[in-house]
PDB file of all heavy atoms in Angstrom:
ATOM      1  N   MET A   1      -6.252  -6.160   5.981  1.00  0.00           N
ATOM      2  CA  MET A   1      -6.847  -5.822   4.709  1.00  0.00           C
ATOM      3  C   MET A   1      -6.113  -6.556   3.602  1.00  0.00           C
ATOM      4  O   MET A   1      -4.893  -6.586   3.563  1.00  0.00           O
ATOM      5  CB  MET A   1      -6.733  -4.319   4.506  1.00  0.00           C
ATOM      6  CG  MET A   1      -7.239  -3.855   3.193  1.00  0.00           C
ATOM      7  SD  MET A   1      -7.110  -2.057   3.129  1.00  0.00           S
ATOM      8  CE  MET A   1      -7.566  -1.818   1.471  1.00  0.00           C
ATOM      9  N   THR A   2      -6.831  -7.183   2.692  1.00  0.00           N
ATOM     10  CA  THR A   2      -6.241  -7.874   1.559  1.00  0.00           C
ATOM     11  C   THR A   2      -6.321  -6.978   0.336  1.00  0.00           C
ATOM     12  O   THR A   2      -7.361  -6.403   0.042  1.00  0.00           O
ATOM     13  CB  THR A   2      -6.991  -9.187   1.275  1.00  0.00           C
ATOM     14  OG1 THR A   2      -6.947  -9.985   2.455  1.00  0.00           O
ATOM     15  CG2 THR A   2      -6.360  -9.944   0.120  1.00  0.00           C
ATOM     16  N   LEU A   3      -5.212  -6.865  -0.378  1.00  0.00           N
ATOM     17  CA  LEU A   3      -5.166  -6.038  -1.580  1.00  0.00           C
ATOM     18  C   LEU A   3      -5.051  -6.937  -2.800  1.00  0.00           C
ATOM     19  O   LEU A   3      -4.086  -7.677  -2.931  1.00  0.00           O
ATOM     20  CB  LEU A   3      -3.963  -5.099  -1.528  1.00  0.00           C
ATOM     21  CG  LEU A   3      -3.897  -4.173  -0.322  1.00  0.00           C
ATOM     22  CD1 LEU A   3      -2.602  -3.380  -0.346  1.00  0.00           C
ATOM     23  CD2 LEU A   3      -5.077  -3.245  -0.295  1.00  0.00           C
ATOM     24  N   GLY A   4      -6.036  -6.851  -3.656  1.00  0.00           N
ATOM     25  CA  GLY A   4      -5.987  -7.617  -4.894  1.00  0.00           C
ATOM     26  C   GLY A   4      -5.928  -9.113  -4.648  1.00  0.00           C
ATOM     27  O   GLY A   4      -6.390  -9.611  -3.634  1.00  0.00           O
ATOM     28  N   CYS A   5      -5.326  -9.821  -5.590  1.00  0.00           N
ATOM     29  CA  CYS A   5      -5.244 -11.274  -5.511  1.00  0.00           C
ATOM     30  C   CYS A   5      -3.798 -11.745  -5.490  1.00  0.00           C
ATOM     31  O   CYS A   5      -3.456 -12.755  -6.093  1.00  0.00           O
ATOM     32  CB  CYS A   5      -5.972 -11.896  -6.700  1.00  0.00           C
ATOM     33  SG  CYS A   5      -7.739 -11.555  -6.671  1.00  0.00           S
ATOM     34  N   HIS A   6      -2.948 -10.999  -4.844  1.00  0.00           N
ATOM     35  CA  HIS A   6      -1.551 -11.393  -4.768  1.00  0.00           C
ATOM     36  C   HIS A   6      -1.028 -11.169  -3.356  1.00  0.00           C
ATOM     37  O   HIS A   6      -1.586 -10.395  -2.588  1.00  0.00           O
ATOM     38  CB  HIS A   6      -0.701 -10.624  -5.783  1.00  0.00           C
ATOM     39  CG  HIS A   6      -0.669  -9.149  -5.562  1.00  0.00           C
ATOM     40  ND1 HIS A   6      -1.610  -8.303  -6.091  1.00  0.00           N
ATOM     41  CD2 HIS A   6       0.166  -8.365  -4.844  1.00  0.00           C
ATOM     42  CE1 HIS A   6      -1.344  -7.060  -5.722  1.00  0.00           C
ATOM     43  NE2 HIS A   6      -0.272  -7.069  -4.963  1.00  0.00           N
ATOM     44  N   TYR A   7       0.028 -11.877  -3.030  1.00  0.00           N
ATOM     45  CA  TYR A   7       0.683 -11.736  -1.733  1.00  0.00           C
ATOM     46  C   TYR A   7       1.289 -10.347  -1.646  1.00  0.00           C
ATOM     47  O   TYR A   7       1.940  -9.891  -2.584  1.00  0.00           O
ATOM     48  CB  TYR A   7       1.760 -12.809  -1.620  1.00  0.00           C
ATOM     49  CG  TYR A   7       2.537 -12.767  -0.347  1.00  0.00           C
ATOM     50  CD1 TYR A   7       1.974 -13.243   0.839  1.00  0.00           C
ATOM     51  CD2 TYR A   7       3.832 -12.267  -0.316  1.00  0.00           C
ATOM     52  CE1 TYR A   7       2.696 -13.216   2.012  1.00  0.00           C
ATOM     53  CE2 TYR A   7       4.547 -12.241   0.860  1.00  0.00           C
ATOM     54  CZ  TYR A   7       3.973 -12.718   2.023  1.00  0.00           C
ATOM     55  OH  TYR A   7       4.693 -12.689   3.178  1.00  0.00           O
ATOM     56  N   SER A   8       1.062  -9.662  -0.527  1.00  0.00           N
ATOM     57  CA  SER A   8       1.561  -8.298  -0.403  1.00  0.00           C
ATOM     58  C   SER A   8       2.044  -8.042   1.017  1.00  0.00           C
ATOM     59  O   SER A   8       1.353  -8.354   1.980  1.00  0.00           O
ATOM     60  CB  SER A   8       0.436  -7.318  -0.753  1.00  0.00           C
ATOM     61  OG  SER A   8       0.891  -5.998  -0.657  1.00  0.00           O
ATOM     62  N   VAL A   9       3.235  -7.505   1.138  1.00  0.00           N
ATOM     63  CA  VAL A   9       3.765  -7.068   2.423  1.00  0.00           C
ATOM     64  C   VAL A   9       4.072  -5.587   2.287  1.00  0.00           C
ATOM     65  O   VAL A   9       4.816  -5.181   1.388  1.00  0.00           O
ATOM     66  CB  VAL A   9       5.047  -7.836   2.810  1.00  0.00           C
ATOM     67  CG1 VAL A   9       5.634  -7.280   4.087  1.00  0.00           C
ATOM     68  CG2 VAL A   9       4.762  -9.320   2.946  1.00  0.00           C
ATOM     69  N   LEU A  10       3.473  -4.798   3.158  1.00  0.00           N
ATOM     70  CA  LEU A  10       3.658  -3.353   3.087  1.00  0.00           C
ATOM     71  C   LEU A  10       4.404  -2.873   4.322  1.00  0.00           C
ATOM     72  O   LEU A  10       4.298  -3.446   5.394  1.00  0.00           O
ATOM     73  CB  LEU A  10       2.301  -2.653   3.007  1.00  0.00           C
ATOM     74  CG  LEU A  10       1.396  -3.074   1.860  1.00  0.00           C
ATOM     75  CD1 LEU A  10       0.078  -2.331   1.936  1.00  0.00           C
ATOM     76  CD2 LEU A  10       2.072  -2.846   0.528  1.00  0.00           C
ATOM     77  N   LYS A  11       5.133  -1.794   4.153  1.00  0.00           N
ATOM     78  CA  LYS A  11       5.872  -1.188   5.249  1.00  0.00           C
ATOM     79  C   LYS A  11       5.366   0.239   5.429  1.00  0.00           C
ATOM     80  O   LYS A  11       5.211   0.970   4.455  1.00  0.00           O
ATOM     81  CB  LYS A  11       7.364  -1.168   4.922  1.00  0.00           C
ATOM     82  CG  LYS A  11       8.205  -0.489   5.984  1.00  0.00           C
ATOM     83  CD  LYS A  11       9.665  -0.464   5.574  1.00  0.00           C
ATOM     84  CE  LYS A  11      10.488   0.292   6.599  1.00  0.00           C
ATOM     85  NZ  LYS A  11      11.893   0.427   6.170  1.00  0.00           N
ATOM     86  N   LEU A  12       5.113   0.623   6.679  1.00  0.00           N
ATOM     87  CA  LEU A  12       4.736   1.996   7.007  1.00  0.00           C
ATOM     88  C   LEU A  12       5.863   2.594   7.834  1.00  0.00           C
ATOM     89  O   LEU A  12       6.207   2.086   8.895  1.00  0.00           O
ATOM     90  CB  LEU A  12       3.440   2.033   7.801  1.00  0.00           C
ATOM     91  CG  LEU A  12       2.992   3.403   8.302  1.00  0.00           C
ATOM     92  CD1 LEU A  12       2.743   4.353   7.141  1.00  0.00           C
ATOM     93  CD2 LEU A  12       1.737   3.265   9.162  1.00  0.00           C
ATOM     94  N   SER A  13       6.475   3.647   7.323  1.00  0.00           N
ATOM     95  CA  SER A  13       7.583   4.294   8.001  1.00  0.00           C
ATOM     96  C   SER A  13       7.509   5.798   7.764  1.00  0.00           C
ATOM     97  O   SER A  13       7.471   6.242   6.612  1.00  0.00           O
ATOM     98  CB  SER A  13       8.909   3.742   7.482  1.00  0.00           C
ATOM     99  OG  SER A  13      10.006   4.362   8.104  1.00  0.00           O
ATOM    100  N   ASP A  14       7.464   6.559   8.838  1.00  0.00           N
ATOM    101  CA  ASP A  14       7.422   8.023   8.750  1.00  0.00           C
ATOM    102  C   ASP A  14       6.308   8.525   7.839  1.00  0.00           C
ATOM    103  O   ASP A  14       6.495   9.450   7.053  1.00  0.00           O
ATOM    104  CB  ASP A  14       8.762   8.587   8.283  1.00  0.00           C
ATOM    105  CG  ASP A  14       9.880   8.340   9.289  1.00  0.00           C
ATOM    106  OD1 ASP A  14       9.602   8.390  10.497  1.00  0.00           O
ATOM    107  OD2 ASP A  14      11.019   8.090   8.863  1.00  0.00           O
ATOM    108  N   GLY A  15       5.142   7.880   7.909  1.00  0.00           N
ATOM    109  CA  GLY A  15       3.989   8.332   7.131  1.00  0.00           C
ATOM    110  C   GLY A  15       4.003   7.929   5.676  1.00  0.00           C
ATOM    111  O   GLY A  15       3.197   8.399   4.892  1.00  0.00           O
ATOM    112  N   VAL A  16       4.931   7.013   5.287  1.00  0.00           N
ATOM    113  CA  VAL A  16       5.020   6.551   3.902  1.00  0.00           C
ATOM    114  C   VAL A  16       4.785   5.046   3.867  1.00  0.00           C
ATOM    115  O   VAL A  16       5.432   4.288   4.592  1.00  0.00           O
ATOM    116  CB  VAL A  16       6.400   6.885   3.291  1.00  0.00           C
ATOM    117  CG1 VAL A  16       6.517   6.316   1.883  1.00  0.00           C
ATOM    118  CG2 VAL A  16       6.618   8.389   3.265  1.00  0.00           C
ATOM    119  N   VAL A  17       3.852   4.619   3.024  1.00  0.00           N
ATOM    120  CA  VAL A  17       3.584   3.201   2.813  1.00  0.00           C
ATOM    121  C   VAL A  17       4.379   2.768   1.590  1.00  0.00           C
ATOM    122  O   VAL A  17       4.334   3.417   0.551  1.00  0.00           O
ATOM    123  CB  VAL A  17       2.082   2.945   2.566  1.00  0.00           C
ATOM    124  CG1 VAL A  17       1.805   1.479   2.295  1.00  0.00           C
ATOM    125  CG2 VAL A  17       1.249   3.442   3.730  1.00  0.00           C
ATOM    126  N   SER A  18       5.110   1.661   1.715  1.00  0.00           N
ATOM    127  CA  SER A  18       5.862   1.162   0.570  1.00  0.00           C
ATOM    128  C   SER A  18       5.668  -0.345   0.458  1.00  0.00           C
ATOM    129  O   SER A  18       5.396  -1.029   1.434  1.00  0.00           O
ATOM    130  CB  SER A  18       7.351   1.494   0.699  1.00  0.00           C
ATOM    131  OG  SER A  18       7.894   0.915   1.862  1.00  0.00           O
ATOM    132  N   GLY A  19       5.783  -0.822  -0.753  1.00  0.00           N
ATOM    133  CA  GLY A  19       5.634  -2.250  -1.022  1.00  0.00           C
ATOM    134  C   GLY A  19       4.984  -2.464  -2.371  1.00  0.00           C
ATOM    135  O   GLY A  19       4.859  -1.552  -3.178  1.00  0.00           O
ATOM    136  N   LYS A  20       4.584  -3.687  -2.593  1.00  0.00           N
ATOM    137  CA  LYS A  20       3.917  -4.057  -3.846  1.00  0.00           C
ATOM    138  C   LYS A  20       2.422  -3.861  -3.644  1.00  0.00           C
ATOM    139  O   LYS A  20       1.706  -4.769  -3.266  1.00  0.00           O
ATOM    140  CB  LYS A  20       4.301  -5.475  -4.226  1.00  0.00           C
ATOM    141  CG  LYS A  20       5.790  -5.553  -4.522  1.00  0.00           C
ATOM    142  CD  LYS A  20       6.264  -6.924  -4.832  1.00  0.00           C
ATOM    143  CE  LYS A  20       7.770  -6.817  -5.105  1.00  0.00           C
ATOM    144  NZ  LYS A  20       8.391  -8.084  -5.283  1.00  0.00           N
ATOM    145  N   ILE A  21       1.995  -2.635  -3.890  1.00  0.00           N
ATOM    146  CA  ILE A  21       0.644  -2.209  -3.554  1.00  0.00           C
ATOM    147  C   ILE A  21      -0.362  -2.568  -4.642  1.00  0.00           C
ATOM    148  O   ILE A  21      -1.413  -3.132  -4.375  1.00  0.00           O
ATOM    149  CB  ILE A  21       0.608  -0.686  -3.273  1.00  0.00           C
ATOM    150  CG1 ILE A  21       1.483  -0.379  -2.048  1.00  0.00           C
ATOM    151  CG2 ILE A  21      -0.819  -0.190  -3.074  1.00  0.00           C
ATOM    152  CD1 ILE A  21       1.709   1.095  -1.795  1.00  0.00           C
ATOM    153  N   SER A  22      -0.083  -2.244  -5.884  1.00  0.00           N
ATOM    154  CA  SER A  22      -1.081  -2.410  -6.938  1.00  0.00           C
ATOM    155  C   SER A  22      -0.906  -3.679  -7.769  1.00  0.00           C
ATOM    156  O   SER A  22      -1.846  -4.111  -8.414  1.00  0.00           O
ATOM    157  CB  SER A  22      -1.094  -1.194  -7.861  1.00  0.00           C
ATOM    158  OG  SER A  22       0.175  -1.023  -8.452  1.00  0.00           O
ATOM    159  N   ASP A  23       0.289  -4.247  -7.782  1.00  0.00           N
ATOM    160  CA  ASP A  23       0.485  -5.537  -8.444  1.00  0.00           C
ATOM    161  C   ASP A  23       1.667  -6.250  -7.793  1.00  0.00           C
ATOM    162  O   ASP A  23       2.355  -5.693  -6.954  1.00  0.00           O
ATOM    163  CB  ASP A  23       0.683  -5.378  -9.961  1.00  0.00           C
ATOM    164  CG  ASP A  23       1.944  -4.641 -10.335  1.00  0.00           C
ATOM    165  OD1 ASP A  23       3.037  -5.035  -9.878  1.00  0.00           O
ATOM    166  OD2 ASP A  23       1.856  -3.670 -11.100  1.00  0.00           O
ATOM    167  N   ALA A  24       1.891  -7.482  -8.171  1.00  0.00           N
ATOM    168  CA  ALA A  24       2.899  -8.314  -7.513  1.00  0.00           C
ATOM    169  C   ALA A  24       4.319  -8.027  -7.970  1.00  0.00           C
ATOM    170  O   ALA A  24       5.256  -8.626  -7.463  1.00  0.00           O
ATOM    171  CB  ALA A  24       2.569  -9.784  -7.744  1.00  0.00           C
ATOM    172  N   TYR A  25       4.513  -7.100  -8.910  1.00  0.00           N
ATOM    173  CA  TYR A  25       5.833  -6.894  -9.496  1.00  0.00           C
ATOM    174  C   TYR A  25       6.410  -5.495  -9.305  1.00  0.00           C
ATOM    175  O   TYR A  25       7.602  -5.298  -9.447  1.00  0.00           O
ATOM    176  CB  TYR A  25       5.788  -7.204 -10.999  1.00  0.00           C
ATOM    177  CG  TYR A  25       5.245  -8.578 -11.268  1.00  0.00           C
ATOM    178  CD1 TYR A  25       3.952  -8.753 -11.730  1.00  0.00           C
ATOM    179  CD2 TYR A  25       6.010  -9.715 -11.027  1.00  0.00           C
ATOM    180  CE1 TYR A  25       3.438 -10.017 -11.956  1.00  0.00           C
ATOM    181  CE2 TYR A  25       5.513 -10.982 -11.238  1.00  0.00           C
ATOM    182  CZ  TYR A  25       4.216 -11.137 -11.712  1.00  0.00           C
ATOM    183  OH  TYR A  25       3.715 -12.384 -11.919  1.00  0.00           O
ATOM    184  N   THR A  26       5.567  -4.521  -8.993  1.00  0.00           N
ATOM    185  CA  THR A  26       6.002  -3.136  -8.951  1.00  0.00           C
ATOM    186  C   THR A  26       6.039  -2.618  -7.517  1.00  0.00           C
ATOM    187  O   THR A  26       5.023  -2.622  -6.826  1.00  0.00           O
ATOM    188  CB  THR A  26       5.051  -2.250  -9.780  1.00  0.00           C
ATOM    189  OG1 THR A  26       4.940  -2.789 -11.092  1.00  0.00           O
ATOM    190  CG2 THR A  26       5.562  -0.831  -9.868  1.00  0.00           C
ATOM    191  N   GLU A  27       7.205  -2.165  -7.084  1.00  0.00           N
ATOM    192  CA  GLU A  27       7.364  -1.559  -5.761  1.00  0.00           C
ATOM    193  C   GLU A  27       6.891  -0.104  -5.842  1.00  0.00           C
ATOM    194  O   GLU A  27       7.292   0.631  -6.739  1.00  0.00           O
ATOM    195  CB  GLU A  27       8.842  -1.600  -5.371  1.00  0.00           C
ATOM    196  CG  GLU A  27       9.128  -1.178  -3.970  1.00  0.00           C
ATOM    197  CD  GLU A  27       8.972  -2.287  -2.938  1.00  0.00           C
ATOM    198  OE1 GLU A  27       8.914  -3.466  -3.310  1.00  0.00           O
ATOM    199  OE2 GLU A  27       8.909  -1.954  -1.757  1.00  0.00           O
ATOM    200  N   ILE A  28       6.015   0.297  -4.920  1.00  0.00           N
ATOM    201  CA  ILE A  28       5.423   1.633  -4.943  1.00  0.00           C
ATOM    202  C   ILE A  28       5.561   2.265  -3.561  1.00  0.00           C
ATOM    203  O   ILE A  28       5.528   1.572  -2.547  1.00  0.00           O
ATOM    204  CB  ILE A  28       3.927   1.566  -5.331  1.00  0.00           C
ATOM    205  CG1 ILE A  28       3.778   1.054  -6.757  1.00  0.00           C
ATOM    206  CG2 ILE A  28       3.242   2.911  -5.176  1.00  0.00           C
ATOM    207  CD1 ILE A  28       2.343   0.868  -7.200  1.00  0.00           C
ATOM    208  N   GLU A  29       5.700   3.573  -3.520  1.00  0.00           N
ATOM    209  CA  GLU A  29       5.654   4.341  -2.278  1.00  0.00           C
ATOM    210  C   GLU A  29       4.567   5.392  -2.413  1.00  0.00           C
ATOM    211  O   GLU A  29       4.406   5.994  -3.469  1.00  0.00           O
ATOM    212  CB  GLU A  29       6.977   5.048  -2.006  1.00  0.00           C
ATOM    213  CG  GLU A  29       8.096   4.134  -1.619  1.00  0.00           C
ATOM    214  CD  GLU A  29       9.342   4.900  -1.194  1.00  0.00           C
ATOM    215  OE1 GLU A  29       9.372   6.147  -1.334  1.00  0.00           O
ATOM    216  OE2 GLU A  29      10.279   4.244  -0.733  1.00  0.00           O
ATOM    217  N   MET A  30       3.804   5.584  -1.330  1.00  0.00           N
ATOM    218  CA  MET A  30       2.817   6.665  -1.292  1.00  0.00           C
ATOM    219  C   MET A  30       2.607   7.068   0.154  1.00  0.00           C
ATOM    220  O   MET A  30       2.894   6.297   1.065  1.00  0.00           O
ATOM    221  CB  MET A  30       1.497   6.267  -1.953  1.00  0.00           C
ATOM    222  CG  MET A  30       0.707   5.199  -1.243  1.00  0.00           C
ATOM    223  SD  MET A  30      -0.962   4.888  -1.911  1.00  0.00           S
ATOM    224  CE  MET A  30      -0.657   4.487  -3.596  1.00  0.00           C
ATOM    225  N   SER A  31       2.122   8.273   0.347  1.00  0.00           N
ATOM    226  CA  SER A  31       1.882   8.743   1.708  1.00  0.00           C
ATOM    227  C   SER A  31       0.755   7.928   2.336  1.00  0.00           C
ATOM    228  O   SER A  31      -0.108   7.376   1.631  1.00  0.00           O
ATOM    229  CB  SER A  31       1.514  10.224   1.706  1.00  0.00           C
ATOM    230  OG  SER A  31       0.208  10.403   1.202  1.00  0.00           O
ATOM    231  N   TRP A  32       0.776   7.840   3.665  1.00  0.00           N
ATOM    232  CA  TRP A  32      -0.289   7.131   4.374  1.00  0.00           C
ATOM    233  C   TRP A  32      -1.643   7.759   4.053  1.00  0.00           C
ATOM    234  O   TRP A  32      -2.621   7.056   3.850  1.00  0.00           O
ATOM    235  CB  TRP A  32      -0.049   7.148   5.880  1.00  0.00           C
ATOM    236  CG  TRP A  32      -1.253   6.659   6.619  1.00  0.00           C
ATOM    237  CD1 TRP A  32      -2.120   7.400   7.338  1.00  0.00           C
ATOM    238  CD2 TRP A  32      -1.758   5.316   6.646  1.00  0.00           C
ATOM    239  NE1 TRP A  32      -3.129   6.610   7.836  1.00  0.00           N
ATOM    240  CE2 TRP A  32      -2.938   5.320   7.420  1.00  0.00           C
ATOM    241  CE3 TRP A  32      -1.328   4.115   6.098  1.00  0.00           C
ATOM    242  CZ2 TRP A  32      -3.672   4.173   7.659  1.00  0.00           C
ATOM    243  CZ3 TRP A  32      -2.078   2.969   6.339  1.00  0.00           C
ATOM    244  CH2 TRP A  32      -3.233   2.999   7.102  1.00  0.00           C
ATOM    245  N   ASP A  33      -1.706   9.085   3.981  1.00  0.00           N
ATOM    246  CA  ASP A  33      -2.966   9.764   3.691  1.00  0.00           C
ATOM    247  C   ASP A  33      -3.520   9.350   2.332  1.00  0.00           C
ATOM    248  O   ASP A  33      -4.708   9.043   2.205  1.00  0.00           O
ATOM    249  CB  ASP A  33      -2.787  11.280   3.753  1.00  0.00           C
ATOM    250  CG  ASP A  33      -2.505  11.780   5.160  1.00  0.00           C
ATOM    251  OD1 ASP A  33      -2.899  11.100   6.142  1.00  0.00           O
ATOM    252  OD2 ASP A  33      -1.891  12.849   5.282  1.00  0.00           O
ATOM    253  N   ASP A  34      -2.670   9.321   1.302  1.00  0.00           N
ATOM    254  CA  ASP A  34      -3.111   8.900  -0.033  1.00  0.00           C
ATOM    255  C   ASP A  34      -3.526   7.435  -0.035  1.00  0.00           C
ATOM    256  O   ASP A  34      -4.525   7.060  -0.657  1.00  0.00           O
ATOM    257  CB  ASP A  34      -2.017   9.133  -1.064  1.00  0.00           C
ATOM    258  CG  ASP A  34      -1.772  10.606  -1.355  1.00  0.00           C
ATOM    259  OD1 ASP A  34      -2.651  11.431  -1.030  1.00  0.00           O
ATOM    260  OD2 ASP A  34      -0.693  10.922  -1.906  1.00  0.00           O
ATOM    261  N   PHE A  35      -2.771   6.590   0.673  1.00  0.00           N
ATOM    262  CA  PHE A  35      -3.096   5.161   0.766  1.00  0.00           C
ATOM    263  C   PHE A  35      -4.468   4.976   1.421  1.00  0.00           C
ATOM    264  O   PHE A  35      -5.311   4.223   0.936  1.00  0.00           O
ATOM    265  CB  PHE A  35      -2.010   4.444   1.562  1.00  0.00           C
ATOM    266  CG  PHE A  35      -2.218   2.968   1.701  1.00  0.00           C
ATOM    267  CD1 PHE A  35      -1.797   2.095   0.700  1.00  0.00           C
ATOM    268  CD2 PHE A  35      -2.829   2.429   2.831  1.00  0.00           C
ATOM    269  CE1 PHE A  35      -1.978   0.725   0.825  1.00  0.00           C
ATOM    270  CE2 PHE A  35      -3.009   1.065   2.958  1.00  0.00           C
ATOM    271  CZ  PHE A  35      -2.581   0.216   1.958  1.00  0.00           C
ATOM    272  N   ALA A  36      -4.697   5.678   2.525  1.00  0.00           N
ATOM    273  CA  ALA A  36      -5.966   5.562   3.250  1.00  0.00           C
ATOM    274  C   ALA A  36      -7.141   6.020   2.390  1.00  0.00           C
ATOM    275  O   ALA A  36      -8.207   5.400   2.429  1.00  0.00           O
ATOM    276  CB  ALA A  36      -5.904   6.373   4.546  1.00  0.00           C
ATOM    277  N   ILE A  37      -6.939   7.065   1.612  1.00  0.00           N
ATOM    278  CA  ILE A  37      -8.013   7.548   0.724  1.00  0.00           C
ATOM    279  C   ILE A  37      -8.261   6.539  -0.390  1.00  0.00           C
ATOM    280  O   ILE A  37      -9.408   6.164  -0.664  1.00  0.00           O
ATOM    281  CB  ILE A  37      -7.654   8.927   0.132  1.00  0.00           C
ATOM    282  CG1 ILE A  37      -7.701   9.996   1.222  1.00  0.00           C
ATOM    283  CG2 ILE A  37      -8.596   9.302  -1.029  1.00  0.00           C
ATOM    284  CD1 ILE A  37      -7.089  11.325   0.823  1.00  0.00           C
ATOM    285  N   GLN A  38      -7.206   6.073  -1.033  1.00  0.00           N
ATOM    286  CA  GLN A  38      -7.344   5.152  -2.167  1.00  0.00           C
ATOM    287  C   GLN A  38      -8.009   3.833  -1.753  1.00  0.00           C
ATOM    288  O   GLN A  38      -8.819   3.292  -2.486  1.00  0.00           O
ATOM    289  CB  GLN A  38      -5.992   4.870  -2.807  1.00  0.00           C
ATOM    290  CG  GLN A  38      -6.090   3.968  -4.022  1.00  0.00           C
ATOM    291  CD  GLN A  38      -4.763   3.861  -4.759  1.00  0.00           C
ATOM    292  OE1 GLN A  38      -3.859   4.650  -4.578  1.00  0.00           O
ATOM    293  NE2 GLN A  38      -4.672   2.857  -5.609  1.00  0.00           N
ATOM    294  N   PHE A  39      -7.674   3.326  -0.566  1.00  0.00           N
ATOM    295  CA  PHE A  39      -8.197   2.035  -0.134  1.00  0.00           C
ATOM    296  C   PHE A  39      -9.291   2.173   0.931  1.00  0.00           C
ATOM    297  O   PHE A  39      -9.651   1.199   1.585  1.00  0.00           O
ATOM    298  CB  PHE A  39      -7.050   1.142   0.352  1.00  0.00           C
ATOM    299  CG  PHE A  39      -6.124   0.773  -0.767  1.00  0.00           C
ATOM    300  CD1 PHE A  39      -4.927   1.437  -0.932  1.00  0.00           C
ATOM    301  CD2 PHE A  39      -6.463  -0.211  -1.683  1.00  0.00           C
ATOM    302  CE1 PHE A  39      -4.060   1.117  -1.986  1.00  0.00           C
ATOM    303  CE2 PHE A  39      -5.633  -0.540  -2.721  1.00  0.00           C
ATOM    304  CZ  PHE A  39      -4.424   0.129  -2.879  1.00  0.00           C
ATOM    305  N   GLU A  40      -9.820   3.398   1.081  1.00  0.00           N
ATOM    306  CA  GLU A  40     -10.964   3.690   1.942  1.00  0.00           C
ATOM    307  C   GLU A  40     -10.770   3.158   3.352  1.00  0.00           C
ATOM    308  O   GLU A  40     -11.606   2.435   3.891  1.00  0.00           O
ATOM    309  CB  GLU A  40     -12.237   3.154   1.317  1.00  0.00           C
ATOM    310  CG  GLU A  40     -12.514   3.755  -0.039  1.00  0.00           C
ATOM    311  CD  GLU A  40     -13.717   3.165  -0.742  1.00  0.00           C
ATOM    312  OE1 GLU A  40     -14.325   2.218  -0.229  1.00  0.00           O
ATOM    313  OE2 GLU A  40     -14.045   3.675  -1.821  1.00  0.00           O
ATOM    314  N   ILE A  41      -9.648   3.528   3.976  1.00  0.00           N
ATOM    315  CA  ILE A  41      -9.335   3.131   5.347  1.00  0.00           C
ATOM    316  C   ILE A  41      -9.715   4.275   6.272  1.00  0.00           C
ATOM    317  O   ILE A  41      -9.310   5.410   6.051  1.00  0.00           O
ATOM    318  CB  ILE A  41      -7.838   2.793   5.496  1.00  0.00           C
ATOM    319  CG1 ILE A  41      -7.487   1.634   4.580  1.00  0.00           C
ATOM    320  CG2 ILE A  41      -7.508   2.498   6.942  1.00  0.00           C
ATOM    321  CD1 ILE A  41      -6.013   1.360   4.485  1.00  0.00           C
ATOM    322  N   ASP A  42     -10.478   3.973   7.291  1.00  0.00           N
ATOM    323  CA  ASP A  42     -10.889   5.014   8.259  1.00  0.00           C
ATOM    324  C   ASP A  42      -9.898   5.133   9.379  1.00  0.00           C
ATOM    325  O   ASP A  42      -9.301   4.268   9.847  1.00  0.00           O
ATOM    326  CB  ASP A  42     -12.273   4.691   8.846  1.00  0.00           C
ATOM    327  CG  ASP A  42     -13.351   4.776   7.775  1.00  0.00           C
ATOM    328  OD1 ASP A  42     -13.234   5.623   6.873  1.00  0.00           O
ATOM    329  OD2 ASP A  42     -14.303   3.994   7.866  1.00  0.00           O
TER     330      ASP A  42
END
């Protein structure tokens, strides 16, 4: 899955997704459940 128009590497560990999710400069953490809902992942 490609997010936005920037290079992104995400890490999933213990149900938490972390990385530069919404822009190329801000490191964010969110639960896998919230990530899946926000980005419509089945």
